[in-house]
DSSP file (Angstrom, degrees, kcal/mol; ACC not computed):
  #  RESIDUE AA STRUCTURE BP1 BP2  ACC     N-H-->O    O-->H-N    N-H-->O    O-->H-N    TCO  KAPPA ALPHA  PHI   PSI    X-CA   Y-CA   Z-CA
    1    1 A X    >         0   0    0      0, 0.0     3,-2.9     0, 0.0     2,-0.2   0.000 360.0 360.0 360.0 -53.6    5.6   15.1   -6.8
    2    2 A X  G >   +     0   0    0      1,-0.3     3,-0.9     2,-0.2     0, 0.0  -0.147 360.0  15.5  49.0-104.0    2.7   14.5   -9.2
    3    3 A X  G 3  S+     0   0    0      1,-0.2    -1,-0.3    -2,-0.2    70,-0.1   0.502 115.8  74.7 -80.8  -4.2    3.3   11.1  -10.8
    4    4 A X  G <  S+     0   0    0     -3,-2.9    49,-0.5    48,-0.1     2,-0.3   0.545 102.4  27.2 -88.0  -7.1    5.9   10.0   -8.2
    5    5 A X  E <   -A   52   0A   0     -3,-0.9     2,-0.3    47,-0.2    47,-0.2  -0.975  58.8-168.9-150.5 161.3    3.4    9.4   -5.4
    6    6 A X  E     -A   51   0A   0     45,-1.8    45,-2.8    -2,-0.3    -3,-0.0  -0.981  40.8 -82.5-149.1 154.6   -0.2    8.4   -4.7
    7    7 A X  E  >  -A   50   0A   0     -2,-0.3     4,-2.3    43,-0.2    43,-0.2  -0.280  38.1-125.7 -57.6 143.0   -2.5    8.3   -1.7
    8    8 A X  H  > S+     0   0    0     41,-2.7     4,-2.4    39,-0.5     5,-0.2   0.891 109.4  51.2 -60.9 -41.5   -2.0    5.2    0.4
    9    9 A X  H  > S+     0   0    0     38,-1.6     4,-1.7     1,-0.2    -1,-0.2   0.890 110.3  49.8 -65.8 -37.0   -5.7    4.3    0.3
   10   10 A X  H  > S+     0   0    0     37,-0.3     4,-3.0     2,-0.2    -1,-0.2   0.918 110.9  49.5 -65.6 -43.3   -5.7    4.6   -3.5
   11   11 A X  H  X S+     0   0    0     -4,-2.3     4,-2.7     1,-0.2    -2,-0.2   0.932 109.5  50.2 -64.1 -45.0   -2.6    2.4   -3.8
   12   12 A X  H  <>S+     0   0    0     -4,-2.4     5,-2.3     1,-0.2     6,-1.1   0.872 114.3  46.3 -60.1 -36.4   -4.0   -0.3   -1.6
   13   13 A X  H ><5S+     0   0    0     -4,-1.7     3,-1.4    -5,-0.2    -2,-0.2   0.929 113.0  47.7 -71.1 -46.7   -7.2   -0.3   -3.7
   14   14 A X  H 3<5S+     0   0    0     -4,-3.0    64,-0.4     1,-0.3    -2,-0.2   0.865 109.8  53.0 -62.7 -36.3   -5.4   -0.3   -7.0
   15   15 A X  T 3<5S-     0   0    0     -4,-2.7    -1,-0.3    -5,-0.2    -2,-0.2   0.443 114.6-121.8 -80.1   1.2   -3.1   -3.2   -5.8
   16   16 A X  T < 5S+     0   0    0     -3,-1.4    -3,-0.2     2,-0.2    -2,-0.1   0.757  77.8 124.1  65.9  29.2   -6.3   -5.1   -4.9
   17   17 A X  S   <S+     0   0    0     -5,-2.3     2,-0.4    -6,-0.2    -4,-0.2   0.748  78.6  37.0 -82.4 -25.8   -5.6   -5.6   -1.3
   18   18 A X  S    S-     0   0    0     -6,-1.1    -2,-0.2    -9,-0.1    -1,-0.2  -0.972  74.2-140.8-127.0 141.4   -8.9   -3.9   -0.5
   19   19 A X  S    S+     0   0    0     -2,-0.4     2,-0.3    -3,-0.1    -1,-0.1   0.810  87.7  20.1 -70.7 -29.6  -12.2   -4.2   -2.4
   20   20 A X  S  > S-     0   0    0      1,-0.1     4,-1.8    -4,-0.0     5,-0.1  -0.928  74.2-119.8-135.7 160.4  -13.0   -0.5   -2.0
   21   21 A X  H  > S+     0   0    0     -2,-0.3     4,-2.8     1,-0.2     5,-0.2   0.841 114.7  60.4 -66.1 -31.8  -11.2    2.7   -1.2
   22   22 A X  H  > S+     0   0    0      2,-0.2     4,-2.2     1,-0.2    -1,-0.2   0.924 105.8  45.8 -61.7 -44.3  -13.4    3.1    1.9
   23   23 A X  H  > S+     0   0    0      2,-0.2     4,-2.2     1,-0.2    -1,-0.2   0.883 112.6  51.1 -66.0 -37.7  -12.1   -0.2    3.3
   24   24 A X  H  X S+     0   0    0     -4,-1.8     4,-1.8     2,-0.2    -2,-0.2   0.914 110.5  48.9 -64.0 -42.7   -8.5    0.8    2.4
   25   25 A X  H  X S+     0   0    0     -4,-2.8     4,-3.0     1,-0.2    -2,-0.2   0.894 110.2  51.3 -63.8 -39.9   -9.1    4.1    4.3
   26   26 A X  H  X S+     0   0    0     -4,-2.2     4,-2.2     2,-0.2    -1,-0.2   0.905 106.3  54.5 -64.4 -41.3  -10.5    2.3    7.3
   27   27 A X  H  <>S+     0   0    0     -4,-2.2     5,-2.0     1,-0.2    -1,-0.2   0.908 114.1  41.6 -57.3 -43.4   -7.5    0.0    7.4
   28   28 A X  H ><5S+     0   0    0     -4,-1.8     3,-2.1     1,-0.2     5,-0.3   0.920 111.5  54.5 -71.6 -44.8   -5.2    3.0    7.6
   29   29 A X  H 3<5S+     0   0    0     -4,-3.0    -2,-0.2     1,-0.3    -1,-0.2   0.840 103.8  57.1 -58.0 -33.7   -7.5    5.0   10.0
   30   30 A X  T 3<5S-     0   0    0     -4,-2.2    -1,-0.3    -5,-0.2    -2,-0.2   0.455 116.8-116.3 -78.4   0.7   -7.3    2.0   12.4
   31   31 A X  T < 5S+     0   0    0     -3,-2.1    -3,-0.2    13,-0.2    -2,-0.1   0.793  75.7 130.7  73.6  29.0   -3.5    2.3   12.4
   32   32 A X      < +     0   0    0     -5,-2.0    28,-0.7    -6,-0.2     2,-0.5   0.282  48.6  79.2-100.5  10.7   -3.0   -1.1   10.8
   33   33 A X  E     -B   59   0B   0     11,-0.4    11,-2.6    -5,-0.3     2,-0.4  -0.977  58.3-165.1-123.8 126.1   -0.6   -0.1    8.0
   34   34 A X  E     -BC  58  43B   0     24,-2.8    24,-2.1    -2,-0.5     2,-0.4  -0.893   5.9-157.8-108.6 140.2    3.1    0.5    8.6
   35   35 A X  E     -BC  57  42B   0      7,-3.5     7,-2.8    -2,-0.4     2,-0.5  -0.944   4.8-165.3-117.6 134.5    5.3    2.3    6.1
   36   36 A X  E     +BC  56  41B   0     20,-2.7    20,-2.5    -2,-0.4     2,-0.4  -0.984  17.4 163.9-119.9 122.4    9.1    2.1    5.8
   37   37 A X  E >   - C   0  40B   0      3,-2.3     3,-1.8    -2,-0.5    18,-0.1  -0.989  69.8  -7.3-138.6 125.7   10.8    4.7    3.7
   38   38 A X  T 3  S-     0   0    0     -2,-0.4     3,-0.1     1,-0.3    -1,-0.1   0.822 128.6 -56.3  61.0  31.9   14.5    5.4    3.8
   39   39 A X  T 3  S+     0   0    0      1,-0.2     2,-0.5     0, 0.0    -1,-0.3   0.377 113.9 114.8  82.6  -5.2   15.0    3.1    6.8
   40   40 A X  E <   -C   37   0B   0     -3,-1.8    -3,-2.3     2,-0.0     2,-0.4  -0.869  52.3-153.9-103.1 128.7   12.5    4.9    8.9
   41   41 A X  E     +C   36   0B   0     -2,-0.5     2,-0.3    -5,-0.2    -5,-0.2  -0.827  20.7 163.6-103.0 138.2    9.3    3.1    9.9
   42   42 A X  E     -C   35   0B   0     -7,-2.8    -7,-3.5    -2,-0.4     2,-0.5  -0.973  37.8-113.6-145.8 159.5    6.1    4.9   10.8
   43   43 A X  E     -C   34   0B   0     -2,-0.3     2,-0.3    -9,-0.2    -9,-0.2  -0.829  35.8-119.2 -94.4 129.3    2.5    4.0   11.1
   44   44 A X        -     0   0    0    -11,-2.6   -11,-0.4    -2,-0.5   -13,-0.2  -0.519  31.8-179.7 -68.3 130.6    0.2    5.6    8.5
   45   45 A X        +     0   0    0     -2,-0.3     2,-0.3     1,-0.2    -1,-0.2   0.566  62.5  37.6-109.9 -12.9   -2.2    7.8   10.3
   46   46 A X    >   -     0   0    0      1,-0.1     3,-1.8   -15,-0.0   -38,-0.2  -0.999  69.9-132.0-140.8 141.5   -4.3    9.2    7.4
   47   47 A X  T 3  S+     0   0    0     -2,-0.3   -38,-1.6     1,-0.3   -39,-0.5   0.752 106.3  65.2 -60.7 -22.6   -5.5    7.7    4.1
   48   48 A X  T 3  S+     0   0    0    -41,-0.2    -1,-0.3   -40,-0.1   -23,-0.0   0.516  72.5 118.1 -81.6  -3.9   -4.1   10.8    2.3
   49   49 A X    <   -     0   0    0     -3,-1.8   -41,-2.7   -42,-0.1     2,-0.3  -0.364  67.5-118.8 -61.6 144.1   -0.5   10.0    3.2
   50   50 A X  E     -A    7   0A   0    -43,-0.2     2,-0.3   -42,-0.1   -43,-0.2  -0.630  22.7-161.1 -92.6 142.5    1.5    9.4    0.1
   51   51 A X  E     -A    6   0A   0    -45,-2.8   -45,-1.8    -2,-0.3     2,-0.3  -0.910   9.3-166.4-116.1 151.6    3.4    6.2   -0.9
   52   52 A X  E >   -A    5   0A   0     -2,-0.3     3,-2.1   -47,-0.2    18,-0.3  -0.898  36.9 -80.1-131.4 157.6    6.2    6.1   -3.5
   53   53 A X  T 3  S+     0   0    0    -49,-0.5    18,-0.2    -2,-0.3     3,-0.1  -0.374 118.7  35.1 -56.3 136.5    7.9    3.4   -5.4
   54   54 A X  T 3  S+     0   0    0     16,-3.4    -1,-0.2     1,-0.4   -16,-0.2   0.131  88.1 124.8 100.4 -18.6   10.5    1.8   -3.1
   55   55 A X    <   -     0   0    0     -3,-2.1    15,-3.1    15,-0.2     2,-0.4  -0.398  54.2-138.3 -69.9 150.7    8.4    2.2    0.0
   56   56 A X  E     -BD  36  69B   0    -20,-2.5   -20,-2.7    13,-0.2     2,-0.4  -0.939  16.9-166.2-111.0 136.1    7.7   -0.9    2.1
   57   57 A X  E     -BD  35  68B   0     11,-2.9    11,-2.6    -2,-0.4     2,-0.4  -0.961   6.0-171.4-121.7 139.3    4.2   -1.5    3.6
   58   58 A X  E     +BD  34  67B   0    -24,-2.1   -24,-2.8    -2,-0.4     2,-0.3  -0.998  22.8 143.6-129.4 128.3    3.3   -4.0    6.2
   59   59 A X  E     -BD  33  66B   0      7,-2.3     7,-3.5    -2,-0.4     2,-0.5  -0.984  38.9-127.8-158.4 159.1   -0.4   -4.7    7.1
   60   60 A X  E     + D   0  65B   0    -28,-0.7     2,-0.4    -2,-0.3     5,-0.2  -0.955  21.4 179.7-117.3 132.7   -2.7   -7.5    8.1
   61   61 A X  E >  S- D   0  64B   0      3,-2.4     3,-2.0    -2,-0.5    -2,-0.0  -0.998  73.0 -11.9-132.2 129.1   -6.0   -8.3    6.3
   62   62 A X  T 3  S-     0   0    0     -2,-0.4    -1,-0.1     1,-0.3     3,-0.1   0.870 129.7 -52.8  48.1  45.1   -8.3  -11.1    7.4
   63   63 A X  T 3  S+     0   0    0      1,-0.2     2,-0.5    -3,-0.0    -1,-0.3   0.489 114.2 114.6  77.9   2.7   -5.6  -12.5    9.7
   64   64 A X  E <   -D   61   0B   0     -3,-2.0    -3,-2.4     2,-0.0     2,-0.4  -0.927  60.4-137.2-111.8 128.3   -2.9  -12.7    7.0
   65   65 A X  E     -D   60   0B   0     -2,-0.5     2,-0.5    -5,-0.2    -5,-0.2  -0.678  17.6-164.3 -84.6 130.3    0.2  -10.5    7.2
   66   66 A X  E     -D   59   0B   0     -7,-3.5    -7,-2.3    -2,-0.4     2,-0.5  -0.965  10.6-179.8-116.1 128.4    1.3   -8.8    4.0
   67   67 A X  E     +D   58   0B   0     -2,-0.5    23,-3.1    -9,-0.2     2,-0.3  -0.962  21.5 161.0-126.9 112.2    4.8   -7.2    3.7
   68   68 A X  E     -DE  57  89B   0    -11,-2.6   -11,-2.9    -2,-0.5     2,-0.5  -0.918  36.9-133.9-134.4 155.1    5.3   -5.7    0.2
   69   69 A X  E     -DE  56  88B   0     19,-2.9    19,-1.8    -2,-0.3     2,-0.5  -0.933  31.4-120.8-106.1 132.3    7.5   -3.2   -1.6
   70   70 A X  E     + E   0  87B   0    -15,-3.1   -16,-3.4    -2,-0.5    17,-0.3  -0.613  37.2 169.6 -72.8 118.8    5.8   -0.6   -3.8
   71   71 A X        +     0   0    0     15,-2.6     2,-0.3    -2,-0.5    16,-0.2   0.758  64.6   1.9-100.2 -34.0    7.1   -1.1   -7.3
   72   72 A X        -     0   0    0     14,-1.7    -1,-0.3   -20,-0.1   -18,-0.1  -0.959  56.0-136.7-150.6 163.3    4.7    1.1   -9.2
   73   73 A X        -     0   0    0     -2,-0.3   -59,-0.1   -70,-0.1    13,-0.1   0.743  39.1-149.9 -97.2 -27.5    1.8    3.3   -8.6
   74   74 A X        -     0   0    0      1,-0.1     3,-0.1    11,-0.1   -59,-0.1   0.087  15.0-124.1  75.0 165.1   -0.6    2.3  -11.3
   75   75 A X  S    S+     0   0    0      1,-0.3     2,-0.3   -61,-0.1    -1,-0.1   0.454  83.3   7.9-122.5  -9.3   -3.2    4.5  -13.0
   76   76 A X  S    S-     0   0    0    -62,-0.1     2,-1.1    -3,-0.0    -1,-0.3  -0.952  82.8 -89.4-158.5 172.3   -6.3    2.4  -12.4
   77   77 A X        +     0   0    0     -2,-0.3   -62,-0.1    -3,-0.1   -63,-0.1  -0.814  62.3 171.3 -92.0  97.0   -7.7   -0.6  -10.6
   78   78 A X        -     0   0    0     -2,-1.1     5,-0.0   -64,-0.4     0, 0.0  -0.105  38.2 -54.6 -95.7-166.9   -7.0   -3.2  -13.3
   79   79 A X    >>  -     0   0    0      1,-0.1     4,-2.2     3,-0.1     3,-0.7  -0.215  61.2 -97.6 -66.7 163.2   -7.2   -7.0  -13.4
   80   80 A X  H 3> S+     0   0    0      1,-0.2     4,-2.3     2,-0.2     5,-0.2   0.852 123.1  55.9 -53.3 -39.7   -5.3   -9.0  -10.8
   81   81 A X  H 3> S+     0   0    0      1,-0.2     4,-0.6     2,-0.2    -1,-0.2   0.903 110.4  45.3 -61.4 -39.9   -2.4   -9.7  -13.1
   82   82 A X  H X4 S+     0   0    0     -3,-0.7     3,-0.9     1,-0.2     4,-0.3   0.887 110.9  53.9 -68.9 -39.4   -1.9   -5.9  -13.5
   83   83 A X  H >< S+     0   0    0     -4,-2.2     3,-1.8     1,-0.2     4,-0.3   0.868 100.6  60.0 -64.3 -36.9   -2.3   -5.3   -9.8
   84   84 A X  H >< S+     0   0    0     -4,-2.3     3,-0.9     1,-0.3    -1,-0.2   0.720  95.0  64.4 -65.5 -20.1    0.4   -7.8   -9.0
   85   85 A X  T << S+     0   0    0     -3,-0.9    -1,-0.3    -4,-0.6    -2,-0.2   0.606  89.1  69.5 -76.7 -10.8    2.9   -5.7  -11.0
   86   86 A X  T <  S+     0   0    0     -3,-1.8   -15,-2.6    -4,-0.3   -14,-1.7   0.620 108.2  21.7 -81.9 -12.8    2.4   -2.8   -8.5
   87   87 A X  E <   -E   70   0B   0     -3,-0.9     2,-0.4    -4,-0.3   -17,-0.2  -0.959  58.5-147.2-148.8 163.3    4.3   -4.6   -5.7
   88   88 A X  E     -E   69   0B   0    -19,-1.8   -19,-2.9    -2,-0.3     2,-0.1  -0.997  34.2-109.1-131.8 141.7    6.7   -7.3   -4.8
   89   89 A X  E     -E   68   0B   0     -2,-0.4     2,-0.4   -21,-0.2   -21,-0.3  -0.384  29.2-130.5 -68.2 144.6    6.6   -9.4   -1.6
   90   90 A X        -     0   0    0    -23,-3.1     2,-0.2    -2,-0.1   -23,-0.2  -0.783  20.8-121.6 -94.1 139.5    9.3   -8.8    1.0
   91   91 A X        -     0   0    0     -2,-0.4     2,-0.2     1,-0.1    -1,-0.0  -0.513  33.3-100.0 -76.7 146.5   11.2  -11.7    2.4
   92   92 A X              0   0    0     -2,-0.2    -1,-0.1     1,-0.1   -25,-0.0  -0.486 360.0 360.0 -66.3 132.3   11.0  -12.3    6.1
   93   93 A X              0   0    0     -2,-0.2    -1,-0.1    -3,-0.0    -2,-0.0   0.410 360.0 360.0-106.6 360.0   14.2  -11.0    7.7
């Protein structure tokens, strides 16, 4: 897999949804992140679970619901403009 996937906590941190990896890991540990891959939805149970481009994530932070599709994995936690390239918002269905 190598470059095709990254830990969920790392991705949330790189995409700037969480200020630290610790906060991203806590969000996942608390069962507040859902992953949809290949039409199957599951709740992420460990920060080490891998996400891949094409996956959909749904989670709530500070009372706001986020539904996004992973577009890229990134290589670092860059500026906000770079972070926005890692995902695209999902439309309400």
